[in-house]
N, C-alpha and C positions, 0 to 999 in steps of 0.2 A: 449895580443892584438897587432895588427899591424895597421899601418896607411896607408891609401890609398887616394890619391888626385884624384878624378874622375871629368871629365868634360862631361857634357851633352850638345851636340850641337843641339839646337832647331832651325832647319833651314827650308828654304822654297824652295824645289826643284820643277822642272817642269817635268811633265810626258813626257817621250821620249827624253829629252835633256840630253843624257848620258855624253857628253863632258862638258856641263855647270854644271851639277850636280857634276861631278868629280872635276871641279874647286872649287865648293862650299865646297866639303869635304876637299880638300887640304888647302883652305883658313882657314877654321875653325879648322882644325887639327893644323895648325900653331899657331893659337890663343891659343889653348889648351896647346901646348908645351910651348909657351911663358908664360903661367900662371903656369907652373910647374906641369902640370897634369901627372899622371902615366898611365892614360887610358882615351880615349875619345870615346864616343858612339854617333851614329847618329840614326835618326828615321828609322822605317820600310821602306824598299824599297827606301831609299834616292837616290840611284844611278840611279834608273829608274823613280822616281816619283811614286805617288800612288793616286788613284788606276789605274793600267794599263789596267784593264778590259780585253777585248779579244785580246789585244796585246800579252798577255801571251800565246795565242794559236798559235802565229806565230813563227816558229822555227828561222826565221831570227832575230827577236827581242830578243828572248832568247839567241841566240848565241852572239848577239851584247852586251848584258848585261854581259855575261860570259867573253867576251874579255875585256870589259871595266873594270871589277873587277881586272883581272890580270894586266892590264895596270896601274890601279890606285895604286895597291900595289907597283909596280916598281917606279911609279912617286913619291909616298910618300917617298920612300927611297932616290931617287935622290934629293929630296928637303931637305934632312937632317932630315927627320921625321921617318926614319926606326926603330928607337928604341922606338917609341911611339906606343903602341898597339891601333889600330883603329878598332872599331866595327861598321859595316855598313850593312844596309839592301839592298838587290838587288834581281833580278829575276834569278832563276836557274832552273834546271830540273834534274830528276833522270837520272843517267847514264844508268841504266838498268830499263826499264819500267816493272811494274807489270801489268799483263793482267787482266782486270776486265771490266765488262760491264759498260758503262757510264763514264769511266775514261777520264779526260781531255786529249785531244790530245797532245802528247809529254811529259806528266807528269810534268808540270811546278811546281815550288816550290816558295813559298813566303819565301825567304831565308835570312839568316844572316851570315856574315863572319867576322873573326878576321884577320886583316892584320898586318904583322909585319916583319921587316927585308927584305922588298921587295917581300914577299911571302904571299900567302893566306894560313894562318896557319890552320884555322878551318872553316868548313861549316856546317850549320844546317838549319832547316826550321820550319815554323809555324806548330804546331801539330793540334790545334783546328781551323777549318775552318768555319767562320761564314756564315750563310745562312739565314739571316733575315734582315729586314730593307733595308738599301742601299747596303748590301753585297750579292754577289753571288759567294763566294770564293770556295764553294764545287763544283761548276760547272767549275771553272777555274783552281784550283790547286789540287795537291795531298798532302797528309798529311806527315809532317816530323815525324821522329821517334827517334831523338837523342837529348840529352841534353848535350851540351858542358860545361865542367867545366875547366876553364883556370886559372892557378896560376899566379898571378901578384903581385910581391913584397910581396910574402908570404901569399896572400889572394886568396882563391878559389872563382872565379866568374863564376856563371852560367848564361846562356843567353836564354831568351825566346822572343817570338814575339807576341805582342798585344793581340789577342784573347785568347792566352794561359793563360792570367790573368783572363779573364772573365768567363772561364768555369772551373768547378771542375775537379780534376784529371789531367792527362797529365804531362807536364814538371814541373809545379809548385808543383804537388803532389810528384814528384820525387826529388825535390831540397833538401828537408829536409833529405831524406835518403842519398843524395850525400854529405851532410856535407858542403855545400857551405857557405861562409861568406858573400856573396853579391849576390842578384838576380838582373840581369840587364834585363830590358824589353824595347825592341824597339817597338815604337808605331806610327801608323798613325790613331789616334782616332778622328773621325769627331766631330765637335762642335754641341751640342744641348744646349738649355737654361738650366742652372743649372746643367749641366753634371759635372762641375769641382768638386762639392761636392761628387757626386757619385764616381768619379774616385779616389778621395783621400781616401774615406772609403774603396774602393776596394783594393787599394794599401796597406792600413793598415792591412786589413784582410789577404791578401795573404802573407804579410811579417810575420805575426804571424804564419800562416800555414807552411811557409817555414822555420821558425826559424832563419831568417837572415834579414839584412837590404835589402831594395829594392830601386833601382834607375829606375825611369820611365821617359824616354825621348820621347817627342811627337813632331810630325811635326807641322809646322805653315804655314798658307797661304791658298789660295783658289785654288780649282780644279773643274771646271765646277760648279755643284751645291753644292759641299761639301766645308766646311770651316774647317780648322784645327787651333786650338787656342793655341797650345803650352801648357803652364801650366805644364811644366815638374816638377817632384817632387821627393824628396828622403825622405824615412821614415826609422826609426829604426826598429830593429827586433820586438819590442813591438808595432809597428804601430805609434809611435810618429813622427810627421813631423819634418824633419831636415832642409830641404832647398826646395825652390820653385821658379820657374821662372815666369816672367810676361806673360800675355796673348797677343796674336796677334802681337808679334814682334819676330824677330830672336834674339837669345840670347844664350850665353854660360854660363851655370850654373856650377860653379866650387865649389866643396865641399870637405873638409877633413873629412874622416870617420875613426873612430876607430873601427876596425873589428876583429873578432876572427882570429888568425893565423891558417893557414892550417895545418892539421895533416900530417907530413912528411911521415907517413906510407902509406898514400893514394898516390900511384904511378900512373904514366901515364898508361892508358889502357882503356879497354871497359868492362862495366858491365851491363847486362840486368836487368831492374827493372820493377816490376808491376806498371803500371801508374794509377791504380785504376779507369780506365775508359774503361776497356775491352781491353786495348792494353798494349804493352810492350815498354818501352823507354830504349834506350841504353845510359848509362852515359859514355861520352868520356872525359877522363882526359888528360890535356896537361899542361906542365910546361914551362912558359916563364922565370920568375925570381922567384926562390924558396925562397929567403930570404927576410925578411922584410927590408924596407929602414930605415936608421938611423932617429932618431927623428928630426923633423923640426918644424919651426914656423907654427902654424895652422891658416888658414884664418878664419875670422868671417863668420858664415853661412849666406847666403842670403835667405831672406824669403819675396818674393813679395806678396803683398796683392791682392787677387782675386778681380776682378771688381764687382761692384754691378749689379743687374739684368739687368736694362735697358742699362747701359754702355756696358755690355758684349754683349747684342744683337746688339747694334749699332756698336760695334767693329767688330762683325762678318759680318755685312752687308757691311761695308766699306772694310774690307779685301777681301771678296768675289768679290765685284765689282772691286776693284783695280786690283786684280790678273787676273780676267777674261779679263779685258781690256788689261793689260800689256802682259800677257802670250800669248794672241792671236794676238799680233802685232798691236793693235790700239793705236793711240796717243790721240784721242779725242772722245767725245760722243756728241750726240744730242738727244733732246727729246722735246715733246710738253709741254709747260708750260701754264696751263689753269687758274691759279689763285686759284686752289683747293689744298687741303691738300696733296693728293697723289703725284702729280707732284712736289709740293714744297719739300716734303721730299726726293724724288728721286734726285732732283737737288742738295739738300744739301749733300746727301750721295756721289754723284758724285764729288762734290767739295772737300769733305774730302778725297776721294779716289785718285783723280788724279790732283787736283788743279783747281781753278776757271778758269784759263787761258785756260784750255783744255775742258771746258764745254760750249756747245752751246744750246740755247733754242729758240723755235719758238712759238710766240704768235699767235694763229689761231682763232680769234674771228669770230663767225657766227652771223646770224640775231638774235639768241636768247641769245647771250652772254651779260651779264650785264656790265655796265661801270666799276663797282668796280672789276669785274674779271680781266679786263685788267689792271686797276690801281694797284691792289694787286700784279699781276704778275710783273709789272714794278717796284714796290717797292722792291720785292725780288731780281730782277736783280740788282738794285742799291746796295742793301746790300751785295750781294755775289760777284758782279763783274764779272758775266759770260757774254759771248757774246750773244746778242739777236737780233732777227729780228721779225718784225710784218708782218704777211701774212694773211690778211683777206680772208676767204674762201667763202663769200656769192656769189661772182660772179661765182666761180667754181661750187658751188652747183646749182646755177640757170642754168648754162649751162647743167648740167646733167638732171635737171628736165625738161628742154625744150625738151629734146629728150626721156626721160623715165619717165612715170607717176608712181610715188611712193607715198604711203600714210602710215600713222601710223608709226609702228615700222620700216618699210623699209625706210621711209623718214628720220627718226631719225638716223638710222645706216649709211645712205649715208653720212651724215656730218662727222661721225667718220672715215669713209673710205677715204673721201677726205683729211682729216687731215693727215691720215697715208700716203697717196700718197705724200704729201708735205714733211714730214720728211724723208720718204724713198728715195725720189728723191734727197734731199740735202745730205743724207748719201752717195748715189752713186756718186754724183757730187764731194763731198769734202772729202770722206773717213772716216766719223765719224761712230762709233758704235751707233745704235739706242737703247736707253733705254726705256722700257715700264713702265707704272705707275700703273698697276693693283695690287690690294691687294688680300689677301686670301679670304676675305668675298665675293668680286666680282667674283673671279674665282669659288668659291664653288657654288654660286647661279646662275652662268651664266650671270651676269651683266657686261659683257665685249663684245665688238663687234668684232667678228671674222674678221680678216684682217682690223680692224680699230684700236682702242686703244690697241688691243692685238698684233699689228704688231711691230716687233723689234728683237733685237738680245740678249738682256739680261734684266731680270726683277728683280731689286734689292729688291722690297718689296713683291714679290709674296707669301712669307710664313708668312706674317703679316696680322692678322685680322685687321679690320678697327680701333677698339679701341686701338690696339697696335700702329697703325700709329700715332694717336693723341698723345699717351703717349710718343713715341719717338721724335715727333716734339717738345713737351714741354721740354723733357729731353735735347734735343740738344740746345735749346735756353738757358736753365739754365746752360749748360756746357761751355758757352763762358768763356774763361780765364782759364779753367782747362788744366793741363799739361798731356794730353793723346796723345800717338803717332799716333792715327788715327783721330785726329781732326785738321782741318785747323784753323789757328789763326784769326778767324773773330773778328773784333773789336766790333760789335754789334750783337744782336740776329739775326741769319740768316733768320728766317722765321717770317714774319709779323704776329702780333697777329690777325689781321683781317682775315687771311687765316685760322688760327687754330680755331677760334670761328665761322666761317662761316658754315651755314647749307649745307651739301654736296648736289651737284646737277651735273648731266651730262650736263645740259644746251643744250638739244637737242630739246626741245619744250618750249612753253611759261610757265614761272614760275614753271619749273620742279624741284622736290625735290626727293631725294632718298626715303624719307618716304612715297611717293605716292605708292610705290610698294613693299617696304621692311619694316620689323619691325625695331624699333630702334636698333642700332648696339649693345648697351649694353645688349639687349635681344637676338639678333641674334647670336652674336659671341660666347657666351658660348655654345649655342646649336651646332654651327658648330664645335667647338673644341671637344665636346663629340661625335659627329657623325663621323667626319673626322679623328681626331687624336686618339680617344679612341675606335673607331669601335663599338660604342654602337648601338644596333638595336632600332626599334620603341618602343617596350615595355620598354626597359631599359631607353630610353630617357624620356618617360613619368614618369617612376618611379623616375627618378632623379629630377623631378619637372618642366620639360618643358611643356608648354601648348600643349595638344594633337593635336589641329588643326594646330598650328604652326609647330609642329614636322612633321606632314604629308606633309605640304606644303614645308618645307625646304628640307626634304628628296627627294621629287619629283624634286624640282629645282636642287638639287645637282646631282642627278642621271642623269637627262637629259642633264646636261652640260658637261658630261665626254668627249664627242667628241671635245668640244672646248679646254678643258685643255690639251689634247694630242698635240694640235698645238700651245701651249703657249711656249714662250721662257724659257730657264733655268733661275734660280735665286737662291740666297743663301738659303740653308736649315738651319733654326734656331729652328725648333720645332721637337718633336719626330717623326712626320709624315708629310712630305710635299707632295704637288702635284708634282709628277715627279718620282724620284728614289724610293721613299718610297711607296706611295699609288698606287697600280696597280689593277684597276678595269676594267673589260671588257667594251668596248664601246657598242658592241652588246650584250645586257643583258636584259632578260625579268624578272629577279628576282626583286621583289619590296618588300620593308619593309612594304608598305602600300597597301591596297586593294581598 
């Protein structure tokens, strides 16, 4: 057996920031070297950020990525890190394009490189290209066809990229035949609730198939609607977990691994192997350091405990909100604070993300607002320490109504649109990013006012059904005093109990309640999850136990509201299917589940 100290750099890059991401790689490579690592690995496309989407189709951006990689290799050597092998993801392209119909322009590659001694030693690319959910990679990239196996301190290390683990065959299928002692997987795997358990089981299964230990390094941070939770892991050849990084924080996971020594008879060269997926993978062998290192003191293995379900979801919301604000150059946010549960939770998430000193709220009472709505909002302001102002809208609404006769729903929506004008105006005047407070139940059924409460730049809770909004509010109050990196240290419960127990209402007409037009949320939300996230049709929903009349009504509401959702701001994805990148239904669409 040979010993190998590996470092997995779970970092938070920014899409398009080639210089900043290179700085990040150098900084964390230095940390790995200081920890005595023999090898440091970074996530998928760290140098460019991920996902780059159609930037991959711009030759200017691909060329910039290629130049940045060469420059990074030299910079690492100049910084005294040339002896440390650095494995990093970046954007590349085929030097000679293969001509085929529908091939992405310029043949871009979701690539990985080994940097050593100031040079780019090895280049490879993702073989399996996902084309489901949030991924459109078959449209953007071409497939890689090589499995690099690099000998480091007497251990043969194979490298694959993200989706290569999730599909059968391909590079993982070739790893066992290549005789690798360690399978290194570079990942940018977006967060979904409970996905950490799925990933761990996947890594264990692939390690057993490959017949070697597996090191899985994942990205952390927010990128538009996607959130990456880290949760990097190392498992033994039999699938036993060996080391695990925490979620939602940048982290260097350093582990000492006892691995099979490489067979010296396997010399550098290229060997084509059947990939068991209808393709051929070429195994490329390279040797950096052929001999095992002398024995050394082994570090204790780090095993972070995964977060519980609600903590995990809340961490994703805070991470996604923080990075959307920070990476888009905003310093502060603003939102309307109604005294209801949705805006209360959004305010709390914002405080945890960027600090109460950078959160501004506007109380916008109308003629139908109750006294306790204002007082509840004022109590939240006091507990959280955010900046607030009171802007009554009755006079503004009266001015509109004096010139424009509106009744019923149109009159109700006018109030919501006046409020939106206030917070959008303050946003323009003072440079705040507007946060919207709509939840998934409202978005699904169309219970949000277009250009009213839907107006804004980012929607922190758009992927939460209403019952989850309440659950997270209670969780956040109970989490006061917990040492979690994504929580602001409030001294008291940040959300007043009166807001949590209050019956929900838009307060756009006298004594209005959500239950006037919607079923109870504990009945509505499971139906929405089945229809929206599980794509169940009418008959399947009824067979699952949902009331037939309610099924038909909710399907109709959801289908008719598609045009509204297309105009809704982005927000963090936390479920298997969100409104946005995941669920893509035509707006102009005469198909109906019901007749």
